C-alpha positions as CSV (number, residue, x, y, z in Angstrom):
1,M,-1.8,11.7,13.9
2,Y,-5.3,10.7,15.1
3,Q,-5.6,10.3,18.9
4,Y,-7.9,7.5,20.2
5,N,-10.2,8.7,22.9
6,E,-12.0,6.6,25.7
7,A,-14.9,5.6,23.4
8,D,-12.5,4.4,20.8
9,R,-10.7,2.2,23.4
10,R,-13.9,0.8,24.7
11,F,-14.8,-0.1,21.3
12,L,-11.6,-2.1,20.7
13,Q,-11.8,-3.7,24.0
14,Q,-15.4,-4.8,23.3
15,R,-14.3,-6.1,19.9
16,C,-11.4,-8.0,21.5
17,R,-13.8,-9.6,24.1
18,Q,-16.1,-10.6,21.2
19,F,-13.7,-12.3,19.2
20,R,-12.0,-14.1,22.4
21,D,-15.4,-15.8,22.9
22,Q,-15.8,-16.6,19.3
23,T,-12.3,-18.2,19.2
24,N,-12.9,-20.2,22.4
25,Q,-16.1,-21.5,21.0
26,F,-14.3,-22.5,17.9
27,L,-11.6,-24.3,19.7
28,A,-14.1,-26.0,21.9
29,G,-15.9,-27.4,18.8
30,N,-18.9,-25.6,19.5
31,L,-18.6,-23.2,16.4
32,P,-18.3,-24.6,12.8
33,A,-15.3,-23.8,10.9
34,E,-17.3,-22.2,8.0
35,E,-19.2,-19.8,10.6
36,F,-15.9,-19.0,12.4
37,Q,-14.2,-18.2,8.9
38,Q,-16.3,-15.0,8.5
39,L,-15.7,-14.0,12.0
40,R,-11.9,-14.4,12.0
41,L,-11.5,-12.8,8.5
42,R,-13.4,-9.6,9.7
43,N,-10.6,-9.5,12.4
44,G,-7.7,-10.0,10.0
45,L,-6.9,-13.5,10.5
46,Y,-6.1,-15.8,7.4
47,I,-5.3,-19.7,7.6
48,Q,-2.2,-19.8,5.1
49,R,0.1,-22.6,3.8
50,L,2.1,-23.2,7.2
51,A,0.4,-21.1,9.9
52,P,-2.4,-18.5,10.6
53,M,-1.5,-14.9,9.0
54,L,-2.7,-11.8,11.0
55,R,-3.1,-8.6,8.9
56,I,-2.8,-5.4,11.1
57,A,-4.3,-2.1,9.8
58,I,-2.2,1.0,9.6
59,P,-4.9,3.4,8.6
60,Y,-3.7,5.7,5.8
61,G,0.0,4.6,6.7
62,E,0.5,6.7,9.9
63,I,2.0,5.1,12.9
64,S,3.7,6.3,16.0
65,A,7.0,5.3,17.6
66,Q,4.9,3.6,20.5
67,Q,3.1,1.7,18.2
68,L,6.2,0.4,16.3
69,R,7.5,-0.6,19.7
70,A,4.5,-2.4,20.6
71,L,4.6,-4.4,17.2
72,A,8.3,-5.3,17.9
73,A,7.3,-6.8,21.3
74,I,4.3,-8.5,19.7
75,T,6.4,-10.1,16.9
76,R,8.7,-11.3,19.5
77,D,5.9,-12.7,21.8
78,F,3.6,-14.1,19.4
79,D,5.5,-14.7,16.1
80,K,9.2,-15.4,15.1
81,G,10.5,-11.9,15.6
82,Y,9.7,-10.3,12.2
83,A,6.9,-8.9,10.2
84,H,5.7,-7.8,6.5
85,F,4.6,-4.5,5.3
86,T,2.1,-4.7,2.6
87,T,1.1,-2.5,-0.5
88,R,-1.8,-1.4,1.3
89,Q,-0.3,0.3,4.2
90,N,-1.0,-2.9,6.5
91,I,1.6,-5.0,8.4
92,Q,1.2,-8.8,8.5
93,L,2.4,-11.4,10.9
94,N,3.1,-14.7,9.5
95,W,3.5,-17.4,12.2
96,P,1.0,-16.4,15.1
97,K,-0.9,-19.3,16.7
98,L,-4.6,-19.4,16.7
99,E,-5.2,-19.9,20.3
100,A,-2.9,-17.0,21.2
101,M,-4.9,-14.5,18.9
102,P,-7.3,-13.1,21.5
103,D,-4.2,-12.0,23.6
104,L,-2.4,-10.8,20.6
105,L,-5.4,-8.5,19.8
106,D,-5.6,-7.3,23.3
107,R,-2.0,-6.1,23.1
108,L,-2.8,-4.3,19.7
109,A,-5.8,-2.6,21.4
110,D,-3.4,-1.5,24.2
111,A,-1.4,0.3,21.7
112,D,-4.5,1.8,19.9
113,M,-4.2,-0.7,16.9
114,H,-6.4,-3.5,15.5
115,A,-6.9,-5.8,12.6
116,I,-10.7,-5.0,12.3
117,Q,-11.9,-5.2,8.6
118,T,-8.3,-6.1,7.0
119,S,-10.0,-8.9,5.4
120,G,-13.6,-10.0,4.4
121,S,-16.3,-8.8,2.1
122,C,-16.2,-5.3,3.6
123,I,-14.6,-1.9,3.4
124,R,-10.9,-2.4,3.9
125,N,-8.2,-0.3,5.5
126,I,-8.6,3.2,4.0
127,T,-5.3,4.2,2.3
128,S,-3.6,7.5,1.5
129,D,-0.6,9.4,0.2
130,Q,2.4,8.6,2.4
131,F,3.7,12.1,2.0
132,A,0.3,13.6,3.1
133,G,0.7,17.1,5.0
134,V,4.2,17.5,3.9
135,A,4.4,17.1,0.1
136,I,5.0,20.4,-1.9
137,D,2.6,19.4,-4.5
138,E,-0.3,19.0,-2.1
139,I,-3.5,20.6,-2.7
140,A,-5.2,19.6,0.6
141,D,-4.3,17.2,3.4
142,P,-6.4,13.9,2.8
143,R,-5.7,12.5,6.2
144,P,-8.8,14.1,7.9
145,W,-10.9,12.6,5.1
146,A,-9.3,9.2,5.4
147,E,-10.1,9.3,9.2
148,L,-13.5,10.3,8.7
149,L,-14.1,7.4,6.2
150,R,-12.2,4.9,8.4
151,Q,-14.8,5.6,11.2
152,W,-17.7,5.8,8.8
153,S,-16.9,2.4,7.3
154,T,-15.7,0.5,10.5
155,L,-18.5,-2.2,11.4
156,H,-21.0,-0.3,9.1
157,P,-24.0,-2.3,9.3
158,E,-25.1,-2.0,5.7
159,F,-21.9,-2.6,4.2
160,N,-20.5,-5.5,6.3
161,W,-21.3,-8.2,3.9
162,L,-20.6,-6.7,0.4
163,P,-20.4,-9.0,-2.6
164,R,-16.6,-8.9,-2.2
165,K,-13.8,-7.0,-0.5
166,F,-13.9,-3.3,-1.2
167,K,-10.8,-0.9,-1.0
168,I,-10.7,3.1,-1.0
169,A,-7.8,5.3,-1.6
170,I,-7.5,9.0,-1.3
171,T,-5.0,11.6,-2.2
172,G,-4.6,15.3,-2.1
173,A,-1.8,15.9,-4.2
174,A,-1.0,16.9,-7.7
175,S,0.9,13.7,-8.3
176,D,-1.1,10.6,-7.5
177,R,0.9,8.5,-4.8
178,A,-2.1,6.5,-3.6
179,A,-3.0,4.6,-6.8
180,I,-6.3,5.7,-6.8
181,A,-7.1,4.6,-10.5
182,V,-6.7,0.8,-9.4
183,H,-9.0,1.0,-6.3
184,D,-12.7,0.2,-5.9
185,I,-13.1,3.9,-5.1
186,G,-10.5,6.4,-5.8
187,L,-10.8,9.9,-4.3
188,R,-8.8,13.1,-5.5
189,L,-9.0,16.3,-3.6
190,Q,-9.1,19.1,-5.9
191,S,-9.2,23.1,-5.6
192,D,-10.5,26.0,-7.7
193,D,-11.8,29.5,-6.9
194,A,-15.0,28.0,-5.5
195,G,-13.0,25.8,-3.0
196,L,-12.2,22.1,-2.3
197,Y,-13.9,19.4,-4.3
198,F,-13.3,15.6,-4.9
199,Q,-13.1,13.7,-8.2
200,V,-14.4,10.2,-7.8
201,W,-13.1,7.4,-9.6
202,V,-14.8,3.7,-9.5
203,G,-14.2,0.4,-10.8
204,G,-10.3,0.2,-10.7
205,G,-8.6,-3.0,-9.3
206,L,-6.0,-5.7,-10.3
207,G,-6.5,-9.3,-9.8
208,R,-7.7,-11.7,-12.2
209,T,-9.4,-9.0,-14.4
210,P,-7.2,-6.0,-14.0
211,L,-9.0,-2.5,-14.8
212,I,-8.5,1.2,-14.5
213,G,-11.2,3.1,-12.8
214,V,-13.3,5.7,-14.4
215,C,-14.4,9.1,-13.1
216,I,-18.1,9.2,-12.3
217,N,-18.0,12.6,-10.6
218,S,-15.6,15.3,-11.4
219,R,-16.7,17.9,-8.8
220,L,-18.3,16.5,-5.8
221,E,-18.6,19.0,-2.9
222,P,-16.8,17.7,0.3
223,K,-19.9,17.9,2.5
224,H,-21.5,15.2,0.2
225,L,-18.7,12.7,0.5
226,I,-20.3,10.2,2.9
227,T,-23.6,10.3,1.1
228,Y,-22.3,9.8,-2.4
229,L,-20.1,7.0,-1.3
230,T,-23.2,5.4,0.3
231,A,-25.0,5.6,-2.9
232,I,-22.1,4.0,-4.7
233,L,-22.1,1.0,-2.2
234,R,-25.8,0.6,-2.2
235,V,-25.7,0.1,-6.1
236,Y,-22.9,-2.2,-5.7
237,N,-24.7,-4.1,-2.8
238,Q,-28.0,-4.4,-4.9
239,F,-26.5,-5.3,-8.3
240,G,-23.0,-6.8,-7.7
241,R,-22.4,-10.4,-8.5
242,R,-22.7,-12.9,-5.5
243,D,-22.9,-16.0,-7.5
244,N,-19.4,-15.9,-8.8
245,K,-16.5,-14.5,-6.6
246,Y,-14.5,-14.0,-9.8
247,K,-17.0,-11.6,-11.0
248,A,-18.1,-10.1,-7.7
249,R,-16.0,-6.9,-7.6
250,I,-17.5,-3.4,-8.3
251,K,-15.0,-3.1,-11.2
252,I,-17.1,-6.0,-13.0
253,L,-20.3,-4.2,-12.3
254,V,-19.1,-1.0,-13.5
255,K,-17.9,-2.7,-16.9
256,A,-20.9,-4.8,-17.3
257,M,-23.3,-1.6,-16.8
258,G,-21.3,0.8,-18.5
259,Q,-19.8,4.0,-17.0
260,R,-22.9,6.1,-17.9
261,A,-25.5,3.6,-16.7
262,F,-23.6,3.1,-13.4
263,E,-23.2,6.6,-12.8
264,A,-26.9,7.2,-13.4
265,A,-27.8,4.5,-10.8
266,V,-25.6,6.1,-8.5
267,N,-27.0,9.7,-8.9
268,N,-30.6,7.8,-8.6
269,A,-29.7,6.4,-5.2
270,W,-28.0,9.5,-4.0
271,L,-31.2,11.4,-4.5
272,A,-32.6,9.8,-1.1
273,L,-29.5,10.6,0.7
274,K,-28.1,14.0,-0.5
275,D,-28.5,16.9,2.2
276,G,-29.5,14.1,4.5
277,P,-28.0,13.3,8.2
278,E,-24.9,12.1,6.9
279,T,-24.0,15.5,5.2
280,I,-20.6,16.7,6.6
281,D,-20.7,19.9,8.2
282,E,-17.8,22.1,8.7
283,D,-17.4,21.6,12.4
284,S,-17.1,17.9,11.9
285,I,-14.3,18.2,9.4
286,A,-12.6,20.8,11.5
287,Q,-12.5,18.3,14.4
288,F,-11.0,15.7,12.3
289,S,-8.6,18.2,10.8
290,A,-7.5,19.2,14.3
291,H,-5.8,15.8,14.9
292,F,-3.5,16.5,11.9
293,S,-2.3,20.0,12.9
294,R,1.2,20.9,12.0
295,P,3.9,19.8,14.3
296,N,5.9,22.3,16.4
297,Y,8.3,23.1,13.4
298,L,11.3,25.2,14.4
299,P,11.8,28.5,12.4
300,L,14.5,27.2,10.0
301,T,15.4,28.1,6.6
302,D,16.3,25.8,3.7
303,Q,19.9,24.8,4.3
304,N,22.7,22.6,3.3
305,A,24.2,19.7,5.6
306,P,26.5,21.3,8.0
307,S,29.2,18.8,7.8
308,E,31.7,19.3,4.9
309,I,33.2,15.8,5.3
310,I,29.8,14.0,5.3
311,A,28.1,16.5,2.9
312,T,30.9,15.6,0.3
313,D,30.8,12.0,0.9
314,Q,29.5,10.1,-2.2
315,P,27.2,7.4,-0.5
316,F,25.6,10.3,1.6
317,E,25.1,12.4,-1.5
318,R,23.6,9.7,-3.5
319,W,21.3,8.8,-0.7
320,R,20.3,12.3,-0.3
321,A,19.6,12.7,-3.9
322,Q,17.6,9.4,-4.2
323,N,15.8,9.1,-0.8
324,V,15.3,12.6,0.5
325,L,12.3,14.8,-0.7
326,P,11.4,18.4,-0.4
327,H,9.0,19.5,2.2
328,Q,6.4,22.2,2.6
329,Q,8.1,23.5,5.6
330,P,11.5,25.4,5.0
331,G,14.4,23.7,6.7
332,Y,12.7,20.3,6.7
333,A,12.7,17.3,4.5
334,A,10.7,14.1,4.0
335,V,13.1,11.0,4.3
336,H,12.4,7.5,2.5
337,I,13.6,4.5,4.3
338,S,14.3,1.6,2.2
339,L,13.2,-1.9,3.5
340,K,14.7,-3.5,0.4
341,R,18.0,-4.9,1.5
342,T,20.1,-7.8,0.3
343,G,19.3,-11.1,2.0
344,V,16.0,-9.7,3.3
345,A,12.4,-10.3,1.8
346,P,11.1,-6.7,0.4
347,G,8.9,-5.2,3.1
348,D,10.0,-7.5,6.1
349,V,11.0,-6.0,9.1
350,S,12.5,-7.5,12.2
351,D,11.7,-6.8,16.0
352,R,15.0,-5.0,16.2
353,D,14.2,-3.0,12.9
354,L,10.9,-1.9,14.3
355,E,12.5,-0.6,17.4
356,A,15.1,1.2,15.4
357,L,12.5,2.8,13.4
358,A,10.8,3.9,16.5
359,D,13.9,5.4,18.1
360,L,14.7,7.2,14.7
361,A,11.0,8.4,14.4
362,E,11.3,10.0,18.0
363,R,14.6,11.5,17.4
364,Y,14.2,12.9,14.1
365,S,10.5,13.0,13.1
366,F,8.2,14.2,15.9
367,G,7.7,10.7,17.0
368,E,5.7,9.4,14.0
369,A,6.5,7.4,10.8
370,R,4.5,6.4,7.5
371,V,4.1,3.2,5.7
372,T,4.4,3.5,1.9
373,H,2.3,1.5,-0.8
374,E,5.9,0.3,-2.0
375,Q,6.6,-1.6,1.4
376,N,9.0,1.0,2.8
377,I,8.8,3.7,5.6
378,V,9.0,7.5,5.5
379,L,10.0,10.0,8.3
380,A,8.1,13.0,7.2
381,D,9.5,15.8,9.2
382,V,13.4,15.7,9.5
383,E,15.4,18.8,9.9
384,Q,17.7,19.2,7.0
385,S,20.6,20.0,9.1
386,K,20.2,16.4,10.8
387,L,20.3,14.6,7.5
388,P,24.0,13.4,7.9
389,E,23.3,12.4,11.4
390,L,20.3,10.5,10.3
391,F,22.2,8.7,7.4
392,M,24.7,7.5,9.8
393,A,22.1,6.4,12.2
394,L,20.3,4.4,9.3
395,G,23.5,2.7,8.2
396,R,24.0,1.3,11.7
397,H,20.8,-0.5,11.1
398,N,21.2,-1.4,7.5
399,L,18.6,1.0,6.5
400,D,20.6,3.6,4.4
401,R,20.2,1.8,1.0
402,A,19.8,4.7,-1.8
403,N,17.4,2.9,-3.9
404,R,14.0,4.6,-3.9
405,G,12.1,4.1,-7.1
406,L,14.9,2.0,-8.5
407,A,15.1,-1.6,-9.7
408,T,16.0,-3.1,-6.3
409,D,13.0,-1.1,-4.7
410,M,11.0,-4.2,-5.6
411,I,7.4,-4.6,-4.6
412,C,6.8,-8.3,-3.6
413,C,4.2,-10.5,-2.0
414,P,4.9,-13.3,0.4
415,G,4.1,-15.7,-2.4
416,G,4.3,-19.4,-2.1
417,D,6.6,-19.4,0.9
418,Y,3.6,-18.5,3.0
419,C,0.3,-17.8,1.1
420,S,-2.0,-20.8,0.4
421,L,-3.4,-19.2,-2.7
422,A,0.2,-18.7,-4.4
423,N,0.9,-20.6,-7.5
424,A,4.7,-20.0,-7.0
425,K,7.2,-18.3,-4.8
426,S,7.9,-14.6,-5.1
427,I,10.8,-14.0,-2.5
428,P,13.5,-16.1,-4.1
429,V,12.7,-14.3,-7.6
430,A,13.1,-10.9,-5.9
431,A,16.4,-12.2,-4.5
432,A,17.7,-13.4,-7.8
433,I,16.6,-10.2,-9.6
434,E,18.3,-8.1,-6.7
435,E,21.6,-10.0,-7.3
436,T,21.7,-8.8,-11.0
437,F,21.7,-5.3,-9.7
438,H,24.5,-5.5,-7.4
439,D,26.3,-2.4,-8.6
440,A,24.7,0.5,-7.2
441,E,26.3,3.0,-9.7
442,A,24.8,1.0,-12.6
443,E,21.5,0.8,-10.8
444,H,21.4,4.5,-10.6
445,D,22.3,5.0,-14.2
446,L,19.5,2.8,-15.1
447,G,17.2,5.3,-13.3
448,P,13.6,4.9,-12.1
449,L,12.2,1.3,-12.8
450,S,9.4,-0.4,-11.0
451,I,9.6,-4.1,-10.8
452,N,6.4,-5.9,-9.1
453,I,6.0,-9.5,-8.1
454,S,3.0,-11.5,-7.3
455,G,2.7,-15.2,-6.5
456,C,-0.8,-15.5,-8.1
457,M,-3.7,-13.8,-9.9
458,N,-4.7,-12.0,-6.6
459,A,-2.0,-9.5,-7.4
460,C,-1.0,-8.5,-3.8
461,G,2.4,-7.7,-5.4
462,H,0.5,-5.2,-7.8
463,H,2.4,-6.9,-10.9
464,H,-0.1,-5.5,-13.3
465,V,1.0,-1.8,-12.7
466,G,4.9,-2.5,-12.6
467,N,7.0,-1.3,-15.5
468,I,8.1,-4.9,-15.4
469,G,5.4,-7.3,-13.7
470,I,6.1,-10.8,-12.8
471,L,3.4,-13.2,-12.0
472,G,3.7,-16.8,-10.5
473,V,1.9,-19.4,-12.5
474,D,1.7,-23.3,-11.9
475,K,2.5,-25.5,-15.0
476,K,2.0,-29.1,-14.2
477,G,3.3,-28.6,-10.6
478,E,6.3,-26.6,-11.4
479,E,6.7,-22.9,-11.0
480,F,6.9,-20.5,-14.0
481,Y,6.5,-16.8,-14.2
482,Q,4.6,-14.6,-16.9
483,L,5.9,-11.2,-17.6
484,S,4.2,-7.9,-18.4
485,I,5.6,-4.7,-19.1
486,G,4.5,-1.0,-19.4
487,G,2.3,-1.0,-16.3
488,E,1.9,2.3,-14.3
489,P,0.0,3.1,-10.9
490,G,0.0,6.8,-10.8
491,E,-0.8,9.6,-12.7
492,D,-1.0,8.0,-16.1
493,A,-2.2,4.7,-14.6
494,R,-2.3,1.7,-17.1
495,I,-2.2,-1.9,-17.1
496,G,1.0,-3.9,-18.4
497,R,0.8,-5.8,-21.6
498,I,1.8,-9.6,-21.3
499,L,5.3,-10.0,-22.9
500,G,5.0,-13.6,-24.2
501,P,5.1,-17.2,-22.8
502,S,6.0,-17.9,-19.2
503,V,9.5,-18.8,-18.3
504,A,11.0,-20.9,-15.5
505,R,12.1,-19.6,-12.1
506,A,15.9,-20.4,-12.9
507,E,15.7,-18.0,-16.0
508,I,13.5,-15.1,-14.7
509,H,16.3,-13.0,-13.4
510,W,18.1,-13.3,-16.8
511,V,14.8,-12.1,-18.5
512,V,14.5,-9.0,-16.5
513,Q,18.2,-8.3,-16.9
514,R,17.6,-8.7,-20.8
515,L,14.8,-6.2,-20.6
516,T,16.7,-3.6,-18.5
517,Q,19.6,-3.9,-21.1
518,C,17.2,-3.5,-24.0
519,Y,15.7,-0.3,-22.3
520,Q,19.4,1.1,-21.9
521,A,20.2,0.3,-25.4
522,H,17.1,2.0,-26.9
523,R,16.3,4.8,-24.7
524,S,17.1,8.3,-25.6
525,A,17.7,11.5,-23.3
526,E,15.6,11.3,-20.3
527,E,13.1,8.7,-21.5
528,T,11.3,6.5,-18.9
529,F,11.0,2.7,-19.3
530,N,7.5,3.1,-20.6
531,Q,8.2,5.9,-23.0
532,T,11.0,3.8,-24.5
533,L,8.4,1.0,-24.7
534,D,5.9,3.2,-26.4
535,R,8.2,4.8,-29.0
536,I,9.8,1.2,-30.1
537,G,7.0,-1.2,-29.5
538,I,6.8,-4.3,-27.3
539,E,8.3,-6.7,-30.0
540,V,11.8,-5.2,-29.5
541,F,11.6,-6.0,-25.9
542,K,10.2,-9.4,-26.6
543,S,12.9,-10.4,-28.8
544,A,15.4,-9.4,-26.4
545,A,13.6,-11.3,-23.4
546,Y,13.2,-14.4,-25.0
547,E,16.6,-14.8,-27.0
548,G,18.4,-18.0,-26.0
549,L,15.9,-19.1,-23.3
550,T,15.5,-22.9,-22.8
551,S,12.0,-23.1,-21.2
C-alpha cells in the first residue's frame, strides 16, 4: 500500500487550510455561491436533497485498518454513524454539516485520506482491480501505475478544468474486473516476449449516452503512459464540447470525430510529448512498485480448512465456494465480504461495521482491505487455514452472506432518498427485490446474475451494464422504472437493451422475479443469463416480464 511521506502530508494540510478559508469566506457572505461551487466540488462536497454529501477517495480501492477506524470515528463525529461505498472505490458521507467540513477534512488528512478531485470537471479517483497483486490471472500488478497516475493527475494545472468529469480505470489481469471499457480512459496491462505494454481504450461511459470505449493504441510502451494520456486529454480539452454538459464527455467527442480521426489527433499531439520530460524511467516505476511489495507471507502450501466440524458445515462450504477466491501465494486466499445484507442499503456500512472490518483486516489480512466496484470489501491475503475462524467472525458482525455475484449482490446508488438529481428512489427497490430472493439455496441455483439500480440517467448504479438494469424515471410526479437486460461490464462489455415501457415501483420486484423465472425456464446446461438472452431473444423475456402488469 502506498505510504504517504512528509511532502504528501504537507500538501494535504495546505489543501485543508485553503478550503477552510474558502468555506469561511462563503459562510461569511464574501464568496458567491457560484464561485464556491467549483471550489467545494473539487474537494468532493456536493449539496444533496437533504444535506451536503462528501465523497472521499480510496485510490484504486486500497485502505488500511487505521483508515477504516478513522472513517468510523468520522461518521460518528460528523455524520449519523454510517457511510456508503460507491461503484468507483470511493466512500460517501450523506449528512455532514457544511460549517464542519474543514474540521472533517483535517481529520481525513490525519489519516492520509482526502476528497480531492472526487468531483468536478477534472480527473477523478483512479480505479483498478480489487484483486490486484493477488489474482491468479494477473499479468502485472496495476497498482504502481494507478498510484503514478493519481500523483500525476492531482491538481494538474492543465487538466483541472476539463469540459466534464473524467474517469480512468486500469487492470493488469486476463479478466477485466475494473470495467475499463466504460471509462473515459481504460488501460489494460499486457505482456509478450518483448515485455509489458498497455492497451489504451478511450470513449467509454454510461449516463445519458452509454457507450463502449474503443481501443486507440493496442501496444503502448509503459514509459510513454503519461505522455500519451496527456495527448489524449489535450485533444479532449481542445475539441470537447463546453456549450452543452450533456454532450461534453469525451465519449461524445470520440463518437463525433470517429475512432480513426480521434486516434490521429492524439498521435499528432503526442509528437510534441513523446520521449519528453514526462517519459517514465525504470527507476521511477521501481520506486512506485516498492510500495506494493508482497507481504511477509508464511511458507505455506495449499490446504483444506483444519476443522472437520466447520469444514463440513453447509453454510461455511457455501460461503467458501462463493466468496473465497484463489490466490497467487500457496496457502492463502482472497476473501470477498458482502455488504449486501437484509435491511441494509447496498454498500452502506455503520461505524461499527467499519471498526469490525478494521479488526478483521488486522487479524487476517496484514492490516489492509480493498473496496470493490460492486460496493463490497475484500480481504486479499487470508491464510486458508484461518478461513473457518474468519467465517465465524464475519457471522458475528452479519457480514457472512455467501452471495458474491448472485442476485442479491445488487449494485445500487443512493437514489431519491438522498440525491438531488434522482428521479426515483433506488434503496426501497433494492429492498423489495432482495425479499424475493430470501431462499439462499434457490438464489445459488439461479447462479451468477447482476442486478444494477440507478435513480437517474447519471447511472451511478451502472444500470446499463447489469444483466438486469433498473433506471428510475419520473412520470408526472410519480416514480416509475425502466428496465434493460443483457448488459455486461467486463470482458465482453456491452450495454443492455431496453425491455419495454417503464413500470410502477410497486411492480418492479415482480418484473425482476418474472425475468429470472424466464431465464430458469429457458436456460440450458451452464448458460449465463446473457447467453440465454442471446439464444432465445428479447421478446421471450419481454412477454414474461409484462404479463399481467397493471401499470
